[in-house]
C-alpha positions as CSV (number, residue, x, y, z in Angstrom):
1,I,-6.2,-28.0,49.0
2,V,-2.9,-25.8,49.0
3,S,-2.9,-22.8,51.8
4,V,-1.2,-20.3,49.7
5,P,0.3,-16.7,51.5
6,I,-0.1,-12.7,50.5
7,F,3.0,-12.0,49.3
8,T,3.1,-8.0,47.8
9,M,7.0,-8.7,46.5
10,S,7.6,-11.0,43.4
11,L,9.5,-14.4,41.9
12,D,12.0,-14.4,39.9
13,V,13.3,-17.6,38.4
14,Y,16.9,-18.6,37.0
15,L,17.5,-21.6,34.5
16,T,20.9,-21.4,34.2
17,S,23.8,-23.8,33.0
18,P,24.8,-26.4,36.1
19,K,27.4,-24.5,38.6
20,C,30.7,-24.1,38.8
21,P,32.6,-26.9,40.2
22,T,35.3,-24.4,41.7
23,C,34.0,-21.4,42.3
24,G,29.9,-22.6,42.4
25,H,29.5,-19.6,39.7
26,A,26.7,-20.6,36.9
27,E,28.4,-20.6,33.6
28,Q,25.1,-19.0,31.7
29,E,22.3,-18.0,32.3
30,Y,19.5,-19.4,30.0
31,F,16.6,-17.6,31.7
32,N,15.1,-15.6,33.4
33,A,11.5,-13.9,34.0
34,N,9.8,-12.1,37.0
35,I,6.2,-11.5,38.3
36,T,4.4,-10.8,41.1
37,H,3.2,-13.1,44.0
38,N,0.1,-12.2,43.3
39,L,-0.4,-15.0,41.1
40,N,0.4,-17.3,43.0
41,K,-3.0,-18.3,44.0
42,M,-4.2,-18.5,39.9
43,A,-0.7,-21.1,40.2
44,A,-2.2,-22.7,43.2
45,E,-5.3,-22.7,41.1
46,A,-3.3,-24.2,38.4
47,G,-1.2,-27.0,40.2
48,I,2.2,-25.4,39.7
49,Y,2.4,-23.2,42.5
50,E,4.6,-25.6,44.0
51,A,6.9,-26.1,40.6
52,C,7.2,-22.2,40.0
53,W,7.3,-19.9,43.1
54,R,9.2,-23.3,45.2
55,P,10.5,-25.9,43.1
56,E,12.9,-26.6,45.0
57,E,10.8,-28.2,48.3
58,I,9.2,-30.7,45.6
59,G,12.8,-32.4,44.4
60,I,12.9,-29.8,41.0
61,T,15.9,-29.0,40.4
62,K,16.2,-29.7,36.4
63,A,14.2,-27.6,34.2
64,A,13.2,-31.2,32.1
65,Q,11.1,-31.5,35.6
66,L,9.1,-28.1,35.4
67,I,7.7,-29.0,31.6
68,E,4.8,-31.4,32.6
69,P,4.1,-29.1,35.7
70,L,4.1,-26.1,33.1
71,R,2.2,-27.6,30.3
72,N,-0.6,-29.5,32.3
73,G,-0.6,-26.2,33.8
74,I,-0.5,-24.2,30.5
75,A,-3.8,-26.7,29.6
76,Q,-6.0,-26.4,32.5
77,M,-5.6,-22.1,32.3
78,K,-6.4,-22.7,28.6
79,A,-9.5,-24.7,29.2
80,D,-11.0,-22.7,31.4
81,P,-9.5,-19.0,31.7
82,A,-13.4,-18.3,34.0
83,R,-12.0,-19.7,36.7
84,F,-8.4,-17.8,36.5
85,E,-9.3,-14.9,35.7
86,K,-11.6,-14.5,38.9
87,H,-9.1,-14.7,40.6
88,N,-6.9,-11.5,39.3
89,S,-5.8,-9.2,41.3
90,P,-8.2,-6.2,42.6
91,N,-5.4,-3.9,41.5
92,G,-4.3,-5.4,38.2
93,W,-0.5,-6.6,39.5
94,G,-0.9,-10.0,38.6
95,L,-3.6,-10.3,35.3
96,Y,-4.5,-13.4,33.8
97,M,-3.7,-12.1,30.9
98,H,-0.5,-11.4,31.8
99,F,0.4,-14.4,33.4
100,L,-0.4,-17.4,30.7
101,P,2.2,-15.7,28.4
102,W,4.9,-15.6,30.9
103,L,4.2,-18.9,32.1
104,E,4.2,-20.1,28.2
105,R,7.7,-18.2,27.9
106,Y,9.2,-20.8,31.1
107,L,7.6,-23.8,29.4
108,A,9.5,-23.0,26.0
109,A,12.7,-21.7,27.6
110,C,12.0,-25.0,30.1
111,E,12.1,-27.3,26.7
112,A,14.8,-25.4,25.3
113,N,17.0,-26.3,28.0
114,P,15.7,-30.1,29.9
115,D,19.5,-29.8,31.4
116,A,19.5,-26.9,33.1
117,D,19.4,-25.6,36.7
118,V,16.4,-23.8,38.4
119,S,16.9,-21.2,41.3
120,V,14.1,-19.0,42.7
121,S,14.7,-16.0,44.8
122,R,11.5,-15.0,46.1
């Protein structure tokens, strides 16, 4: 069981080209997306909290490394929506019906750009 802190801010995820060795900036941004921290317990239930919120802590640096965890989490969420909807935020900011499509877009971007660098801002 993963202990997940509760935050009121949001998560930003980025898939970018590798950074320039000279200046340190990414040449291209392939994908970026924002989602509320209110979904962190739902993500933990799906086994993807670390992959989404803290990829660097589990050694994820490339989009290809996110594909399998995201596929598995999405499959679990689709197979048993009620299990995940119980984690819907009471204030409406953080709902299954928004998180699942967000994850599907993130997965599609990872599949389209497997060599992209992964970074997050929490």
